[in-house]
MIZALO-921696 format. One line per 5 residues: for each residue x, y, z of N, C-alpha, C. Coordinates in Angstrom, 3 decimals, always signed. Layout:
REM residues N
X:Y:Z:X:Y:Z:X:Y:Z; ...
END
This chain:
REM residues 172
-47.260:-10.535:+8.442:-47.129:-9.154:+8.086:-45.745:-8.920:+7.495; -45.730:-8.418:+6.281:-44.460:-8.181:+5.600:-43.881:-6.849:+6.042; -42.538:-6.861:+6.195:-41.874:-5.631:+6.616:-41.263:-4.953:+5.391; -41.373:-3.674:+5.348:-40.786:-2.903:+4.270:-39.363:-2.531:+4.679; -38.372:-2.976:+3.884:-36.972:-2.706:+4.206:-36.500:-1.395:+3.588
-37.365:-0.683:+2.947:-36.978:+0.568:+2.293:-37.397:+1.750:+3.157; -36.478:+2.644:+3.340:-36.795:+3.889:+4.025:-37.288:+4.839:+2.951; -38.395:+5.437:+3.168:-38.997:+6.308:+2.168:-38.758:+7.768:+2.531; -38.517:+8.563:+1.489:-38.372:+10.007:+1.644:-39.488:+10.675:+0.858; -39.910:+11.779:+1.341:-40.937:+12.515:+0.627:-40.301:+13.820:+0.155
-40.236:+13.974:-1.184:-39.670:+15.183:-1.780:-40.678:+15.744:-2.749; -40.969:+17.014:-2.621:-41.919:+17.704:-3.508:-43.221:+16.919:-3.653; -43.671:+16.370:-2.599:-44.940:+15.660:-2.619:-44.860:+14.244:-3.162; -43.670:+13.771:-3.549:-43.518:+12.402:-4.073:-42.691:+11.579:-3.108; -42.980:+10.291:-3.048:-42.240:+9.392:-2.175:-41.163:+8.663:-2.963
-39.989:+8.567:-2.385:-38.863:+7.867:-2.996:-38.218:+6.972:-1.962; -37.774:+5.796:-2.417:-36.994:+4.968:-1.499:-35.560:+5.486:-1.531; -34.857:+5.295:-0.456:-33.450:+5.713:-0.378:-32.648:+5.026:-1.481; -32.912:+3.764:-1.743:-32.184:+2.993:-2.754:-32.371:+3.612:-4.132; -33.616:+3.941:-4.489:-33.846:+4.524:-5.813:-33.245:+5.922:-5.912
-33.259:+6.685:-4.833:-32.687:+8.024:-4.836:-31.170:+7.962:-5.001; -30.509:+7.067:-4.291:-29.054:+6.910:-4.409:-28.691:+6.435:-5.816; -29.456:+5.525:-6.371:-29.197:+5.049:-7.737:-29.322:+6.187:-8.739; -30.354:+7.015:-8.560:-30.550:+8.136:-9.479:-29.399:+9.137:-9.363; -28.963:+9.441:-8.160:-27.848:+10.373:-7.955:-26.569:+9.820:-8.596
-26.302:+8.526:-8.446:-25.122:+7.912:-9.064:-25.198:+7.999:-10.584; -26.369:+7.722:-11.138:-26.562:+7.795:-12.587:-26.292:+9.212:-13.106; -26.853:+10.199:-12.448:-26.670:+11.597:-12.858:-25.200:+11.993:-12.730; -24.547:+11.607:-11.663:-23.137:+11.951:-11.451:-22.256:+11.371:-12.550; -22.439:+10.122:-12.863:-21.646:+9.478:-13.909:-21.871:+10.166:-15.246
-23.109:+10.470:-15.567:-23.400:+11.151:-16.829:-22.792:+12.546:-16.876; -22.801:+13.257:-15.776:-22.194:+14.586:-15.739:-20.680:+14.501:-15.930; -20.071:+13.490:-15.375:-18.619:+13.297:-15.554:-18.314:+13.068:-17.020; -19.073:+12.194:-17.677:-18.833:+11.917:-19.094:-19.069:+13.144:-19.961; -20.045:+13.954:-19.600:-20.314:+15.165:-20.368:-19.214:+16.206:-20.189
-18.557:+16.191:-19.034:-17.529:+17.188:-18.740:-16.185:+16.858:-19.388; -15.950:+15.607:-19.751:-14.668:+15.210:-20.339:-14.775:+15.301:-21.852; -13.938:+16.148:-22.479:-14.016:+16.256:-23.943:-13.495:+14.998:-24.613; -14.006:+14.665:-25.778:-13.494:+13.503:-26.489:-12.038:+13.721:-26.876; -11.282:+12.637:-27.011:-9.880:+12.736:-27.394:-9.700:+13.508:-28.691
-10.632:+13.385:-29.610:-10.503:+14.064:-30.891:-10.408:+15.578:-30.713; -10.979:+16.088:-29.617:-10.925:+17.524:-29.372:-9.674:+17.915:-28.609; -8.981:+16.969:-27.997:-7.813:+17.310:-27.198:-6.505:+16.923:-27.855; -6.444:+15.767:-28.516:-5.173:+15.306:-29.052:-5.237:+14.850:-30.502; -6.383:+14.648:-31.053:-6.485:+14.239:-32.443:-6.193:+12.773:-32.700
-6.085:+11.963:-31.678:-5.718:+10.568:-31.880:-6.774:+9.709:-32.553; -8.041:+9.828:-32.216:-9.011:+8.906:-32.816:-9.008:+8.898:-34.339; -8.978:+10.074:-34.973:-8.974:+10.086:-36.432:-7.711:+9.443:-36.978; -6.568:+9.701:-36.339:-5.311:+9.133:-36.814:-5.298:+7.619:-36.654; -5.797:+7.141:-35.505:-5.875:+5.694:-35.319:-6.890:+5.098:-36.287
-7.973:+5.837:-36.550:-8.973:+5.365:-37.507:-8.375:+5.251:-38.901; -7.502:+6.186:-39.275:-6.842:+6.120:-40.581:-5.978:+4.866:-40.664; -5.243:+4.578:-39.610:-4.418:+3.361:-39.604:-5.285:+2.118:-39.724; -6.385:+2.103:-38.988:-7.287:+0.945:-39.034:-7.896:+0.780:-40.426; -8.322:+1.881:-41.022:-8.901:+1.822:-42.367:-7.864:+1.341:-43.374
-6.624:+1.796:-43.229:-5.544:+1.364:-44.129:-5.252:-0.121:-43.943; -5.254:-0.584:-42.706:-4.997:-1.998:-42.415:-6.062:-2.896:-43.015; -7.288:-2.386:-43.104:-8.401:-3.175:-43.623:-8.613:-2.977:-45.121; -7.866:-2.044:-45.718:-8.040:-1.776:-47.140:-9.329:-1.042:-47.452; -9.810:-0.256:-46.496:-11.075:+0.463:-46.648:-10.818:+1.811:-47.336
-10.888:+1.799:-48.666:-10.572:+2.970:-49.488:-11.456:+4.168:-49.145; -12.762:+3.963:-49.053:-13.686:+5.076:-48.784:-13.374:+5.745:-47.454; -13.107:+4.953:-46.439:-12.813:+5.510:-45.113:-11.475:+6.247:-45.118; -10.474:+5.701:-45.805:-9.178:+6.372:-45.906:-9.354:+7.729:-46.573; -10.072:+7.754:-47.684:-10.297:+9.011:-48.408:-11.068:+10.016:-47.550
-12.075:+9.536:-46.828:-12.885:+10.410:-45.972:-12.032:+11.034:-44.871; -11.226:+10.208:-44.212:-10.396:+10.703:-43.110:-9.324:+11.671:-43.607; -8.755:+11.393:-44.768:-7.756:+12.312:-45.324:-8.408:+13.645:-45.704; -9.619:+13.591:-46.232:-10.351:+14.815:-46.595:-10.663:+15.661:-45.357; -10.772:+15.002:-44.201:-11.042:+15.707:-42.935:-9.761:+16.267:-42.313
-8.627:+16.040:-42.975:-7.370:+16.601:-42.484:-6.602:+15.718:-41.521; -6.905:+14.441:-41.477:-6.189:+13.519:-40.595:-4.718:+13.481:-40.979; -3.853:+13.428:-39.975:-2.399:+13.393:-40.184:-2.007:+12.090:-40.879; -1.593:+12.188:-42.136:-1.274:+11.010:-42.950:-0.053:+10.257:-42.421; +0.844:+10.946:-41.724:+2.061:+10.307:-41.211:+2.015:+9.999:-39.720
+0.827:+10.044:-39.116:+0.715:+9.714:-37.692:+1.298:+8.334:-37.433; +2.073:+8.218:-36.350:+2.650:+6.930:-35.949:+2.209:+6.596:-34.532; +1.892:+5.316:-34.318:+1.511:+4.878:-32.982:+2.763:+4.664:-32.137; +2.599:+4.101:-30.952:+3.738:+3.924:-30.035:+4.797:+2.963:-30.574; +4.483:+2.198:-31.600:+5.443:+1.281:-32.215:+6.014:+1.848:-33.516
+5.619:+3.064:-33.840:+6.086:+3.696:-35.067:+5.311:+3.268:-36.296; +4.258:+2.489:-36.103:+3.469:+2.043:-37.248:+2.663:+3.222:-37.781; +2.439:+3.235:-39.078:+1.667:+4.295:-39.721:+0.693:+3.656:-40.707; -0.185:+4.474:-41.247:-1.141:+3.969:-42.240:-0.398:+3.415:-43.457; +0.633:+4.117:-43.919:+1.383:+3.658:-45.099:+2.116:+2.350:-44.818
+2.741:+2.234:-43.667:+3.411:+0.975:-43.315:+2.407:-0.177:-43.264; +1.251:+0.066:-42.656:+0.225:-0.978:-42.537:-0.306:-1.414:-43.896; -0.622:-0.443:-44.750:-1.153:-0.773:-46.073:-0.098:-1.477:-46.928; +1.155:-1.054:-46.795:+2.251:-1.684:-47.551:+2.453:-3.124:-47.109; +2.406:-3.344:-45.820:+2.590:-4.681:-45.244:+1.495:-5.645:-45.721
+0.302:-5.118:-45.920:-0.839:-5.957:-46.307:-1.082:-6.015:-47.813; -0.313:-5.224:-48.570:-0.406:-5.308:-50.020:-1.553:-4.531:-50.636; -2.061:-3.528:-49.931:-3.164:-2.730:-50.451:-2.618:-1.596:-51.323; -2.305:-1.919:-52.574:-1.644:-0.974:-53.470:-2.480:+0.289:-53.690; -3.778:+0.148:-53.776:-4.637:+1.315:-53.989:-4.589:+2.258:-52.783
-4.580:+1.696:-51.592:-4.494:+2.501:-50.368:-3.114:+3.157:-50.295; -2.067:+2.417:-50.628:-0.715:+2.966:-50.625:-0.647:+4.181:-51.549; -1.235:+4.059:-52.728:-1.231:+5.167:-53.697:-1.963:+6.378:-53.133; -3.116:+6.169:-52.542:-3.890:+7.269:-51.958:-3.080:+7.972:-50.875; -2.436:+7.193:-50.012:-1.649:+7.769:-48.918:-0.449:+8.549:-49.449
+0.230:+7.991:-50.450:+1.365:+8.696:-51.051:+0.903:+9.985:-51.730; -0.214:+9.919:-52.433:-0.769:+11.115:-53.081:-1.136:+12.184:-52.054; -1.472:+11.754:-50.844:-1.828:+12.687:-49.766:-0.600:+13.218:-49.040; +0.587:+12.767:-49.465:+1.822:+13.294:-48.884:+2.513:+12.418:-47.862; +2.107:+11.170:-47.745:+2.774:+10.266:-46.792:+4.249:+10.136:-47.148
+5.085:+10.106:-46.118:+6.526:+9.962:-46.310:+6.842:+8.526:-46.715; +7.403:+8.360:-47.886:+7.647:+7.030:-48.443:+8.693:+6.241:-47.642; +9.594:+6.925:-46.944:+10.649:+6.247:-46.197:+10.488:+6.341:-44.684; +9.285:+6.625:-44.219:+9.010:+6.695:-42.790:+9.287:+5.326:-42.162; +9.990:+5.313:-41.030:+10.345:+4.036:-40.398:+9.536:+3.803:-39.131
+9.341:+2.516:-38.814:+8.703:+2.156:-37.553:+9.784:+2.009:-36.483; +9.418:+1.584:-35.289:+10.373:+1.493:-34.181:+11.449:+0.433:-34.411; +11.231:-0.472:-35.358:+12.232:-1.485:-35.690:+13.047:-1.087:-36.917; +12.826:+0.114:-37.426:+13.543:+0.580:-38.603:+12.943:+0.107:-39.913; +11.814:-0.568:-39.846:+11.159:-1.051:-41.062:+10.565:+0.096:-41.850
+10.665:+0.018:-43.161:+10.073:+1.015:-44.051:+8.945:+0.350:-44.829; +8.108:+1.128:-45.494:+7.076:+0.518:-46.332:+7.679:-0.429:-47.387; +8.827:-0.066:-47.960:+9.465:-0.928:-48.954:+9.939:-2.241:-48.325; +10.558:-2.163:-47.175:+11.010:-3.380:-46.484:+9.813:-4.278:-46.166; +8.758:-3.682:-45.619:+7.580:-4.470:-45.229:+6.895:-5.114:-46.432
+6.721:-4.366:-47.507:+6.045:-4.939:-48.682:+6.930:-5.968:-49.372; +8.243:-5.767:-49.349:+9.170:-6.748:-49.933:+9.160:-8.048:-49.140; +9.166:-7.905:-47.845:+9.145:-9.060:-46.935:+7.908:-9.920:-47.162; +6.781:-9.257:-47.452:+5.505:-9.960:-47.589:+5.193:-10.367:-49.028; +6.038:-9.962:-49.984:+5.861:-10.400:-51.364:+4.839:-9.626:-52.176
+4.650:-8.360:-51.867:+3.664:-7.539:-52.574:+4.347:-6.743:-53.686; +4.503:-7.367:-54.845:+5.252:-6.785:-55.960:+4.678:-5.454:-56.437; +3.370:-5.341:-56.545:+2.766:-4.089:-57.014:+3.056:-2.934:-56.065; +3.024:-3.214:-54.775:+3.329:-2.178:-53.782:+4.809:-1.807:-53.867; +5.677:-2.803:-54.012:+7.111:-2.551:-54.140:+7.374:-1.628:-55.331
+6.778:-1.927:-56.472:+6.960:-1.104:-57.683:+6.483:+0.328:-57.441; +5.327:+0.473:-56.832:+4.784:+1.799:-56.568:+5.695:+2.595:-55.636; +6.119:+1.968:-54.564:+6.987:+2.659:-53.598:+8.301:+3.086:-54.244; +8.878:+2.207:-55.062:+10.120:+2.545:-55.756:+9.905:+3.705:-56.729; +8.763:+3.725:-57.403:+8.473:+4.814:-58.342:+8.285:+6.149:-57.621
+8.011:+6.084:-56.313:+7.812:+7.302:-55.515:+9.038:+7.660:-54.671; +10.160:+6.982:-54.951:+11.400:+7.363:-54.288:+11.782:+6.581:-53.053; +11.213:+5.411:-52.849:+11.585:+4.596:-51.688:+13.072:+4.258:-51.747; +13.726:+4.303:-50.591:+15.159:+4.026:-50.485:+15.389:+2.522:-50.521; +15.941:+2.043:-51.637:+16.156:+0.605:-51.840:+17.248:+0.059:-50.914
+18.078:+0.933:-50.381:+19.172:+0.470:-49.518:+18.898:+0.686:-48.029; +17.706:+1.124:-47.666:+17.363:+1.335:-46.257:+17.504:+0.029:-45.481; +18.010:+0.161:-44.229:+18.200:-1.004:-43.366:+17.378:-0.852:-42.098; +16.842:-1.976:-41.623:+16.113:-1.955:-40.362:+17.093:-2.171:-39.202; +16.591:-2.313:-37.982:+17.460:-2.467:-36.808:+18.242:-3.771:-36.808
+17.794:-4.739:-37.604:+18.530:-6.004:-37.729:+19.528:-5.944:-38.876; +19.724:-4.749:-39.430:+20.653:-4.530:-40.540:+20.218:-5.247:-41.820; +18.912:-5.477:-41.937:+18.354:-6.147:-43.117:+17.771:-5.102:-44.059; +17.793:-5.407:-45.342:+17.218:-4.539:-46.369:+16.047:-5.247:-47.034; +15.375:-4.523:-47.906:+14.249:-5.113:-48.636:+14.707:-6.339:-49.425
+15.864:-6.235:-50.086:+16.324:-7.365:-50.901:+16.765:-8.547:-50.036; +17.306:-8.274:-48.865:+17.707:-9.403:-48.015:+16.476:-10.196:-47.565; +15.388:-9.499:-47.248:+14.156:-10.212:-46.887:+13.567:-10.949:-48.094; +13.565:-10.303:-49.237:+13.014:-10.948:-50.442:+13.806:-12.203:-50.778; +15.130:-12.142:-50.630:+15.988:-13.297:-50.909:+15.734:-14.408:-49.890
+15.697:-14.037:-48.616:+15.455:-15.028:-47.553:+14.123:-15.741:-47.743; +13.127:-15.025:-48.227:+11.784:-15.590:-48.403:+11.565:-16.167:-49.794; +12.637:-16.227:-50.573:+12.606:-16.808:-51.916:+11.542:-16.149:-52.801; +11.524:-14.824:-52.740:+10.562:-14.049:-53.528:+11.292:-13.502:-54.756; +11.341:-14.325:-55.778:+12.143:-14.024:-56.969:+11.699:-12.744:-57.685
+10.395:-12.556:-57.863:+9.919:-11.365:-58.564:+10.323:-10.091:-57.821; +10.157:-10.103:-56.510:+10.529:-8.940:-55.693:+12.036:-8.707:-55.799; +12.810:-9.782:-55.701:+14.271:-9.669:-55.797:+14.669:-9.028:-57.122; +14.073:-9.468:-58.217:+14.393:-8.917:-59.540:+14.032:-7.431:-59.627; +12.874:-7.069:-59.104:+12.445:-5.665:-59.120:+13.449:-4.806:-58.345
+13.832:-5.281:-57.172:+14.759:-4.517:-56.336:+16.134:-4.381:-56.996; +16.615:-5.441:-57.622:+17.909:-5.398:-58.325:+17.854:-4.364:-59.457; +16.756:-4.353:-60.191:+16.590:-3.374:-61.287:+16.643:-1.936:-60.775; +16.333:-1.758:-59.496:+16.356:-0.429:-58.901:+17.611:-0.185:-58.055; +18.617:-1.024:-58.264:+19.913:-0.769:-57.642:+20.197:-1.471:-56.330
+19.325:-2.359:-55.901:+19.576:-3.081:-54.641:+20.741:-4.035:-54.817; +21.492:-4.188:-53.753:+22.661:-5.097:-53.785:+22.583:-6.114:-52.669
END
């Protein structure tokens, strides 16, 4: 003879095991908690701003344009001071850099290490981005926390084209 280890309850004419009832109550409670907490986008605006940075890092033009059209903060910086413009400049996405600048991104915004879009693009050898940033007023003499400039990185990395561009714009 098999023993039933479940205690049964009768509610509204239906039988329930204690285990299934407790599981259902836990499920409902968890769902109610999630429904009661507003998404971050409604409280702080971070998801769209982080999404803009991610789209810029990946060179996703359509997503960048969509997020900017929705009013996402073009100059949002994460805890390291990184921004969409810094990320796109570092990766050489000239089209994304142009879109961000056209949307009002600060060309000389610095990260927590003092890096600027010009320093980052010069360091990585992205000549087209360097030219664009300079045409939009990037500070050719800006220094990071290590007291390095765009031209010092270009020289150290033997990036002759970048070095020549920077010299033409007054770098020393």
